[in-house]
Each structure stands twice: as structure tokens, then as C-alpha cells.
C-alpha positions, 0 to 999 in steps of 0.5 A: 905187622900181621901175624898168623891168624890161623889160631883165631880163625880156626883155619889150621885145625881144619882138614883142607876140603876138596873142591867137590865138598860144600865150601862156602865163605863165612860171609853169605855174600863175599865183599872182597875177593883177593886173587893172586895172578901167576899160577893162580888167575893166569894160565900157564901161558899167562892168558885168562878168559877175559870175556867170562871174567868181565861178566863176573866182575860186572855182577860182582860190582852190582852186588857190591864186591871188590875184586883185587889182584894180589900179586908179586907183580908191579902195578904197571904189569897188573895194568897191562894184564887187565887192560881196560878193566884195570881201573875197575879193580883194586891192586895189592902190587909188589907183594903188598908194597903198593896198594891201590883202590882203583886210581887211589893210592891206599899205601905205598912203602917207604924204605929208608935209603940206608936200609935199601943200600945195606941190603943191596950190598948183601946181594951183590956179594953173591954172584949166584944172585941176580937182582932187580929192583922194583920201584914206583916208576920202573924196574931196575937192573945193573948194566953188565951184571945180570945175564941176558936170560934174566933181563929177558924174563924181567922185561917180560913182567916189567913194562918198564925196565931200565938198566942203570950203572949203579943200583944204589943211586937210582932216583925212584921210590923203591918197593922191593927187591926181586931176586932170582937164584939157582932153582935147586938152591931156593930154600937155602938162599931163603934161609941164608938171606933171612939170617943176613937181613933179619929185622930189616927185610922179610924174604919170601918166594913163589918157587922155582928160584924166585925170591922177593925181598920185602919191607916188613909188614908189606906182604899180601895179607897186610895189603888185603887188610889195608884195603879191607879196612878202607872199605869197611869190610870184615875179614870174614867177608874176604875170599883169597886164592893163591898158589905160592908161598907168598900167598900163605899169609892172605890164605890164612887171613881171609874168611874163606881161602882156596889153594889151587890144585897146582899148589904145593902142599904147604900152600894147600894146608894154609887154605880152607879148600882146594879148587881146580888148577889155574889151567882149568880156570879154577878161580873163575869156576869158583867165582861162578859158584860164589856169584850165581847169576 
């Protein structure tokens, strides 16, 4: 389990720098760039400048820097987003439950069946909670339980959505729970679920009613640390970008970090700097500065 490293890195004691301030990584040449997707790398319409990114990626590869998508999305969804470029990047998927370096598996969580089923019963007991289970082979929802709107949203971010009669009996390796609650009740639901699942799961949110329930030690920061350790990269040479509550650990972990201009205040304070918003291609703007060609 990775703790809060802000004290040892000095991040918490530093004021958050504005984008026009001279913000540079602790390492002269970043060797790993970890980027959240929704609200960070992707614009609001879920697009990105693929040609500009491919030029950057080619140069990053040339100087020996790894680009990693660090996201709550599934591995299959990341593959869909990046298309032909997918096999040239690393992936911390499902908030750290699955870590891939190109086509090689670095880590896949193994949740005990009894722990999974116990948490499932907690969610089922609250009709306001809509449940999706993200697993290696697909994302699963129970037939007849969830709203059409929830299924439509889940299908949009899950290339393989399967409806089953009983989530307790799916034959797949479970990675995490992806829940939706009424937006105005997100924080209350977070507190309630954290108490009920203490010692079994951790609860995180990207906001707007979206809650991920992850196995302890399977957050984005843990995934980035696993990837960096595999490649022999010091954390001081890592750069992170994010906009949501589930990005805070990795923003604190990395030697340099940027919160998006569209991020809430608590996320901004976890980062060393703030960069332009996702709709302004803020990540690509920063990378153009970090990797001048």
C-alpha cells in the first residue's frame, strides 16, 4: 500500500504554481509520463489531437520516455481510445487493478471471491446504487436491475458489456466495482461505503456520482510505482497529469505533477502546478514544453 508521500517530496508545503510559472520536473528529462484520460487527456467530447500526440510519442520514444495512460477506464477501453498507438504505450487501467507495459502484464489484482461477494451484497442492499463489475474479459451488469441510462453510459465506456442473471456467479477475474449514485449524494455515499467496506476495499471517485471500489493497494499511484520499478525509473523522473479525486495519490507520488485547470481545488492542491484545461489540450501543451523538438 502506498501512503501519502507529500511530506517526503515537499509537495504539500509548496504553493501550487500557475501555468505561466517556470514549472520543470525534478529530473531534467522525464522518463515516465502518467496521464489520466477523462477530463485530462481527452476533451469533453472524448476526442484528442491524435496527430499531435503521435508526433510527441515518437519523440518521447526517441529520448527513452514511457507514456502511460493511468485511468479508471478498462484496458479494453484504453485500447479503443488509442487504436494503433495502443501497443506503444503503457497502461494503468481500472485505477491500478491492471498494469500493462505494452503487451506485457506487470500486475493484475486477484480479489478473493468471498470478499467480492460480500461487497456486492452491500451494494445490492441500496437501490440508489447502480452496479457494474469490471473484469478482465468484460464489464458485467445484472439483467433487469440497472436503468437503461446507466447501461447506455456503461456501454459507451466498456467495449464489452455483458448482462448476467447474477453478478455473484460471473466466471471472470474481477478487477473493481464501478458504481453510480445520485450526483448530489456522492460524498455521503463515499463516506457510507468506506465505513461498510473498511479493511476490504477502498472507495474513490472522479466526481459527478461516479464511484470506483478498488482492492487495497490498487490505485493509480500503486500502478505507476509498479511500472516505474519494472523499468528502473526513479519517481523523481515521473510526471503525472490528472483532474479527479482518483488522481490525487499519483499527483503526490510523482516528481512533477500537473492538475488540469478544470480540476477541483483539492486536486489542484495535490499537484505541483496547474496547466490549461482538457478542452485546451493542456496535457499536450505541457508535453510540448517538456519535450522541445
